[in-house]
N, C-alpha and C positions, 0 to 999 in steps of 0.2 A: 169565793175569793180564795186563793191558794193559800197553806201554809208557810211562814215565814221559813226562809233556808236557816240553817245552823248558824249561832251568834257568835263573832269572833272580837276579842277586843286587844286593839294595839296599846302599847304605854311606850310613846317612844319621841323621840324628835322631829321634827319637820326639815324636810332638804327642800329647799327653795329650788334647785334643780329637777327634783323630782325622781333621781333616779335611787335614793335610799330613804331610809327612815319610815316616816310615817306614810310618806305617799309610796314609797314601792311597797309598804305592807298592804295599804289597802286596794292596790291595783292587784298585787297577788290573791288576796283573797275574793275578790270578784272574778277573777280568772278558774279560780277553783269552785267556785257555787256556794261561797258562803257569805254571810252579811257582813261586812266588816265594821267596826268602828273603833273611836280613837282617842285616848289622851295625851294629849300634847305637854311633853316634859319640858322643851328649849326649842327655842328657835335658831335656826341657823342661816348664815350668810353662805350659800354655799352653789358652785358649779362645777364644770368637768375640770378646773386646776384643782379645787382643793375648798379649804371652809375659810373664808374670810373674816366670819365673826360667830359667835355664841353668845345665847341670851336665855338664862336658864327661867322657865314660868316659877311663880312662889310655890310655894309647898300647899298652901293653899288652896291654889288654881287646878293644881294638879289632881288635889283630894277631890275638890267639889265634881271634876268633871267624871271622875271614878264613880262616885257615889252616884251622881246622876244617872252616868250609864246602868251601874249594875243593880240597881236599886228599883228603878223601873221598866227596862228591856229583859235585863239577868244577860250571861254570857255562858257558853259552853267551852270555850276556851281563851287565855291571855295569854299574850307574846308582849314580853318587854323586849326592849331596845335600849337606847340611850338614857342615862338616868344622871349622867355627866355629876352630881355630888353625894356626896354621903347622905347628907339630909332627907335627898330625892329618894335615895336606896333605900332608906331607915323606913320612909312614908308607904313606898308602892310595896316594901316588904310587908308592912303589917295591915295594907288593904288587900293583901293577898292572902293572907291568912285566915281572913272571913270568907272568901270567896270558894266555893267548893265546885270548882273546874280545874282543868287540868292547866299546867303554866309551863311557858316554854321560855327560858330566860338565854338572850342573846347577850353576854355581858360585854357590850361592846367598850373598848378602849381606846383603839385609834382609827381613824378615816383610811380608808383607800389609800389616800395620798398622804397618810403619815400623821395629819392632825389628831393631836389630843381629843379624846370626847369626853373623858374621865377623869378627875379632877385623883391623884396619886393619894389622897386622904379617904377618897371613896372606897380604896380595894379592902379594907377589911369589913365594911359593912355588905360588899356585894359577896365576900365568903362566909359572913356569918349569920345574915340577915336573908340576902337574896337567894342564894343557891340552894339552902335546904327548903324552900317553898317551891324549887323546880322539879317538875315533870321531867323535861327533858333541859339539859345545858348545853348551848350547842357552842363551845369557844373555836376561835382558829388559834393554828400556833401561837401567835404573838400574845394573844391573850392567855392562852394557857401559862407562858411564860409570865407573863404580868401576875396573873392568880397565884401561881405553884412555883416559881421559879425553874420549873423540869423543861428543859429545851431538845425540842423534836429534831433529831436528826436525821435521823433513818425510820421507814414505816416502823419497824420494832419498839420504837421509844413510842408510838400511840399507846401501847397498853400502860407503860408507866405514867403518860398524860394522863389517860383514864381515870386510874386509880388515886392520883392526886387528885383530880377533879371531883370524883366522887368522895371522897373523905370529906370534903365540904357540905355533903348532907342532899345534893340531887337523887332523884331515882335513877336517872338515865345520863350518861355522858357521851355526847357526840363530838368527837373530837375529828376537825375539819383538818386533812390535811393537804388541802388544796396549792397550799405554800411550800411542800417538799419537792426540793429541787430535781428529785429521783424518778424515772420512771414515765411510762407513756401514758399511765392511767391517773387520776385523781382518786384518790384513796381515803377514805372516811372511816372511823370505828365507831360503833355505837355498841354499846355494854353498860348492861346494870351490875358490872361483878360479878355476874355468873354467866349472863348470855354473852355472845361476843358476836354482831352481824358487823362484815369488812364489806362495805360498799365501794364498788370502783366504778369508773364512768370515763370514756376517754378524755385524753388533757385536750382542751381545744384550742386552738392558735387563734385565740381574738382577743386583744387588751382591754375592750370593754366588757367591765364586770363590773362596773358600781353598782354595788346594791346586792351583791350577792349573800349574804350574810344574813342580812333583814328579809331577802327572799325566800332563802331557805326555812329561816325560822318561822316566818309566816304560814308558808305552807306546810310545813310538821302542825302548827296549830290549827289550819286547816281541815287535816284529815283526824288531830283528834278531837274536834268539834262533830266532826260526821261519824266520831264512834269508834275508829281505827286501833288498833293497839300500836303501842307506839313502833314496834318495828318497820310495819307496813305504812305507817303514817310518813315515817324519815324514809323508807325504800319510794314512795311516791313523790315526798319531796324533793329527793337528789334528781330523780327522774325529771319532774318540772323545770328545776333549777338548770339543767344542765341542757336543757332546751333552751331555756332562755338566756343563758353565757352565749350557746352555738348562735343566736340569732341577736346578741349585744350590738349595737350599732353607736357609728361615732354622732356625738355630739358636743359642739364647741370646738376648743382647743386641746381639751385634754382626754382623760379617761371616759368613755360614754358609759350608758347605763346597759344592764341588760334589756333582754327584751320580756315583759312581763306579759304581752298579749301574744308571744310567739305562738301559741295553738290556734288562733282566730285567724294567722295569718300562713300559716306555713303547712 
């Protein structure tokens, strides 16, 4: 009998279309050789055209899922995604406080299609309860603005955004600059306030990018569970997600997903 692979837990919403959320997280974890486990926080009716409905799970159900996994199986890294409400954010933050494992917080605010996935009333809880638990926080530019009020227009603004996010207490901030309209490269900044790592990848001409943020955060968590230092975990995760974006495929009538299994097929 072989030893179990590294153990990673995702705490996130379900995407019925399979491109983002828990489904993307588990596919990413499988592709990167770790054992993925899940705590479902909300169920969405979702497809390539958008989110048609969201149903939060009761706090007791979220807490029971988390304790069931962590108390019996254990975890070597945790990734959080869609938490929907202040009550869920605070519940998950309290659970993370008792878990001695690195945490990747993807502060999901809106979907790829612009659908809100986090109540406005939950933003204060994300700032004061969840971000202080993060080993790495991975906001995109819209989420940076939502959380801090900082608007990133130029590449140099990524530093200002990172400082603002770090002020809420995560160890590292990864500011994802993929939505910046300038340049041929997609530029991200990873920093802990002292070290800076600028990560560049070619900007790919593919509109099928559903699930990019979930996939990146899960890939970072997979690297941390393997014992990688944060900069190396992020570098490898960016490499993986760049390949997944390049292989993204059409699905339905709207925006298709990234290809989590691209390394198996290319």
